C-alpha positions as CSV (number, residue, x, y, z in Angstrom):
1,M,-60.6,25.4,59.6
2,M,-58.4,22.4,60.2
3,L,-56.9,20.3,57.4
4,N,-58.3,21.7,54.2
5,F,-55.9,20.6,51.4
6,Q,-55.1,17.2,49.8
7,I,-51.6,16.5,48.6
8,P,-51.0,13.7,46.1
9,I,-48.5,11.1,47.4
10,E,-47.5,7.6,46.3
11,E,-49.8,6.1,48.8
12,G,-52.8,8.2,47.8
13,T,-53.2,11.6,49.4
14,M,-51.9,13.4,52.5
15,S,-53.8,16.2,54.1
16,G,-52.5,19.7,54.9
17,Y,-53.5,23.1,55.9
18,F,-53.6,25.8,53.2
19,S,-53.6,29.5,53.8
20,G,-53.2,32.7,51.6
21,A,-55.0,31.8,48.4
22,A,-55.4,34.9,46.3
23,A,-56.4,35.9,42.8
24,A,-52.9,37.2,42.1
25,R,-50.2,34.5,42.1
26,R,-47.8,34.7,45.1
27,P,-44.6,33.0,46.2
28,G,-45.2,29.9,48.3
29,I,-44.0,28.5,51.6
30,V,-44.2,24.9,52.6
31,L,-44.3,25.2,56.4
32,L,-43.1,22.1,58.3
33,Q,-44.5,21.3,61.7
34,E,-43.1,20.7,65.1
35,I,-43.6,17.2,66.7
36,F,-47.2,18.2,67.8
37,G,-48.9,17.8,64.5
38,V,-50.6,20.5,62.4
39,N,-52.1,22.1,65.4
40,D,-53.2,25.7,66.3
41,A,-49.7,26.9,66.5
42,M,-48.7,25.7,63.1
43,R,-51.9,27.1,61.5
44,L,-51.3,30.4,63.2
45,A,-47.7,30.5,61.8
46,A,-49.1,29.7,58.4
47,D,-51.6,32.5,58.6
48,Q,-48.9,34.9,59.8
49,F,-46.7,34.1,56.8
50,A,-49.7,34.3,54.5
51,A,-50.3,37.8,55.8
52,E,-46.8,38.7,54.5
53,G,-47.8,37.9,50.9
54,F,-47.2,34.2,50.7
55,V,-49.4,31.2,49.9
56,V,-48.7,28.6,52.6
57,L,-49.1,24.9,52.8
58,V,-48.5,22.9,56.0
59,P,-48.3,19.2,55.2
60,D,-49.3,16.6,57.8
61,L,-46.0,15.0,58.4
62,F,-47.5,12.6,60.9
63,A,-49.8,11.2,58.2
64,Q,-47.7,8.0,57.9
65,I,-48.6,7.2,61.6
66,A,-51.6,9.1,62.8
67,P,-53.2,11.2,60.1
68,G,-54.7,14.5,61.3
69,I,-53.3,14.2,64.9
70,E,-53.2,17.5,66.8
71,L,-51.5,17.6,70.1
72,G,-51.1,20.2,72.8
73,Y,-48.3,20.7,75.3
74,T,-49.2,18.8,78.4
75,D,-46.7,16.2,79.7
76,E,-48.9,13.4,78.4
77,E,-49.3,15.0,74.9
78,R,-45.6,15.7,74.8
79,A,-44.8,12.0,75.5
80,T,-47.2,11.0,72.7
81,A,-45.6,13.5,70.3
82,I,-42.1,12.1,71.1
83,A,-43.3,8.5,70.6
84,Y,-44.8,9.4,67.2
85,W,-41.6,11.3,66.3
86,Q,-39.5,8.3,67.1
87,K,-41.6,6.1,64.8
88,L,-41.4,8.3,61.7
89,D,-39.7,6.9,58.6
90,E,-37.1,9.4,57.4
91,A,-37.4,8.4,53.8
92,R,-41.2,8.8,53.9
93,L,-40.8,12.2,55.5
94,R,-38.5,13.4,52.7
95,S,-40.9,12.0,50.1
96,D,-43.9,13.7,51.7
97,V,-42.0,17.1,51.9
98,A,-41.1,16.8,48.2
99,A,-44.8,16.0,47.4
100,A,-45.9,19.1,49.3
101,V,-43.4,21.3,47.4
102,R,-44.6,19.9,44.1
103,S,-48.2,20.4,45.0
104,L,-47.7,24.0,46.1
105,R,-45.6,24.9,43.0
106,A,-48.4,23.7,40.8
107,H,-51.2,25.5,42.7
108,P,-52.9,28.3,40.8
109,S,-52.3,30.7,43.7
110,C,-48.5,30.1,43.7
111,D,-46.1,31.7,41.2
112,G,-43.9,28.7,41.2
113,R,-41.3,29.9,43.7
114,V,-41.4,27.9,46.9
115,A,-39.4,28.2,50.2
116,A,-39.5,25.9,53.2
117,V,-40.0,27.2,56.7
118,G,-39.7,24.6,59.5
119,F,-39.8,24.4,63.3
120,C,-38.0,21.8,65.4
121,L,-38.7,18.5,63.5
122,G,-39.7,20.7,60.6
123,G,-36.6,22.8,61.0
124,K,-34.5,19.7,60.4
125,Q,-36.7,18.8,57.3
126,A,-36.3,22.3,55.9
127,I,-32.5,21.9,55.9
128,I,-32.8,18.5,54.3
129,A,-35.1,20.0,51.6
130,A,-32.5,22.7,51.0
131,H,-29.7,20.1,50.7
132,A,-31.9,18.1,48.3
133,G,-32.5,21.1,46.1
134,L,-36.3,20.8,46.6
135,V,-36.9,24.5,47.4
136,D,-35.6,28.0,46.4
137,A,-34.9,29.1,50.0
138,A,-35.3,27.7,53.5
139,V,-35.7,29.0,57.0
140,S,-35.0,26.6,59.9
141,F,-36.2,27.4,63.4
142,Y,-34.4,25.5,66.2
143,P,-33.6,22.4,64.1
144,V,-33.2,19.1,66.0
145,Q,-30.6,16.4,65.6
146,V,-28.1,18.6,63.8
147,P,-25.1,16.3,64.3
148,A,-26.9,13.5,62.3
149,Y,-26.9,15.6,59.1
150,R,-24.0,17.9,59.8
151,E,-22.4,17.2,56.4
152,M,-25.5,18.6,54.6
153,L,-24.7,22.0,56.0
154,G,-21.8,22.2,53.7
155,D,-23.8,21.3,50.6
156,L,-26.9,23.4,50.6
157,K,-28.5,24.0,47.2
158,C,-30.3,27.3,48.1
159,P,-30.0,30.1,50.6
160,V,-30.7,28.9,54.2
161,Q,-31.4,31.0,57.3
162,I,-31.3,29.3,60.8
163,H,-32.7,30.7,64.0
164,V,-31.8,29.2,67.4
165,G,-32.1,30.4,71.0
166,D,-28.9,30.4,73.0
167,S,-30.7,28.7,75.9
168,D,-32.2,25.9,73.8
169,S,-31.5,22.6,75.6
170,H,-32.1,20.7,72.3
171,I,-29.3,22.7,70.7
172,P,-26.5,22.8,73.2
173,P,-23.4,25.0,72.9
174,E,-21.4,22.4,70.9
175,V,-24.2,22.2,68.4
176,Q,-24.6,26.0,68.2
177,A,-20.8,26.1,67.5
178,M,-21.3,23.5,64.8
179,L,-23.9,25.7,63.1
180,A,-21.9,28.8,63.5
181,D,-18.9,27.2,62.0
182,A,-20.9,25.8,59.0
183,F,-22.3,29.3,58.3
184,A,-19.2,31.3,59.1
185,E,-18.8,32.5,55.5
186,G,-22.2,34.1,55.6
187,R,-24.0,34.9,52.4
188,P,-26.1,33.5,50.9
189,H,-26.8,31.8,54.3
190,E,-27.6,33.4,57.6
191,Y,-27.3,32.1,61.2
192,H,-29.1,34.0,64.0
193,V,-28.8,33.3,67.7
194,H,-31.4,34.9,70.0
195,A,-30.1,35.7,73.4
196,G,-32.1,34.3,76.3
197,A,-34.5,32.3,74.0
198,G,-35.1,28.6,74.4
199,H,-36.7,25.9,72.3
200,G,-40.0,26.8,70.7
201,F,-39.5,30.6,71.2
202,Y,-41.6,31.3,68.1
203,N,-44.7,29.4,69.4
204,S,-47.1,31.8,71.0
205,V,-49.7,29.1,71.7
206,R,-47.6,27.3,74.3
207,A,-47.7,28.4,77.9
208,F,-44.0,28.1,78.2
209,G,-41.0,28.9,75.9
210,Y,-42.5,31.7,73.9
211,D,-40.3,34.7,73.6
212,P,-42.2,37.6,71.9
213,A,-39.2,39.7,71.1
214,A,-37.3,36.7,69.5
215,A,-40.4,35.6,67.7
216,E,-41.0,39.0,66.1
217,R,-37.4,39.5,65.3
218,S,-37.0,36.1,63.7
219,H,-40.3,36.4,61.8
220,R,-39.3,39.7,60.3
221,A,-35.8,38.3,59.4
222,A,-37.4,35.2,57.8
223,V,-39.8,37.2,55.7
224,D,-37.1,39.5,54.5
225,F,-34.7,36.7,53.8
226,I,-37.2,34.7,51.7
227,H,-38.2,37.7,49.7
228,A,-34.6,38.5,48.9
229,A,-33.6,34.9,48.2
230,I,-36.4,34.2,45.7
231,A,-36.6,37.7,44.2
232,K,-37.3,37.7,40.5
233,P,-34.3,39.0,38.4
């Protein structure tokens, strides 16, 4: 099953992948993709979070350029992914994320509580969504371009958890220090650094970069964090 959900947006509709529908209403996760589209890795991640008791929606953030694009991890596909990423309109991205959150909150399988979970490009967008007050919690895996939105880290409207690998070339030591400083006070936020892990450590579909121990540790921490952050009083 590829893209199986339609999200109303200003321009019409945007597709997405939906997982975890159930008779009993559940908390929701808007899962935000890497730069490779809503591919096997993102659908697998959605299914993994759905198995933890969430209903999950993965919006097609490349819909503004190449709707439905799915890329793998060859050098050629990576170059294509980067080229698409560089063409994305940031305002449209934020609008599309907001539309996905609204759509999931209103879905009959969702109990109205929604968290954002993002990877790479999506990790950045999860932080932006938290700053904008769109979601009730956010988990950001190896967010890119942190210096460009550094000020947002001091004005987050919901609990945020960040996961990075200490060997991530996209998040060099000075950026890791920036994140650590922003989250130095701890609760309600969390900052996790995974020793020896690089960019994409959660992604088991790639032939490189996957770190099973860091992936399992961060997944469990993310699930526990979201449940605690959105717990009903």
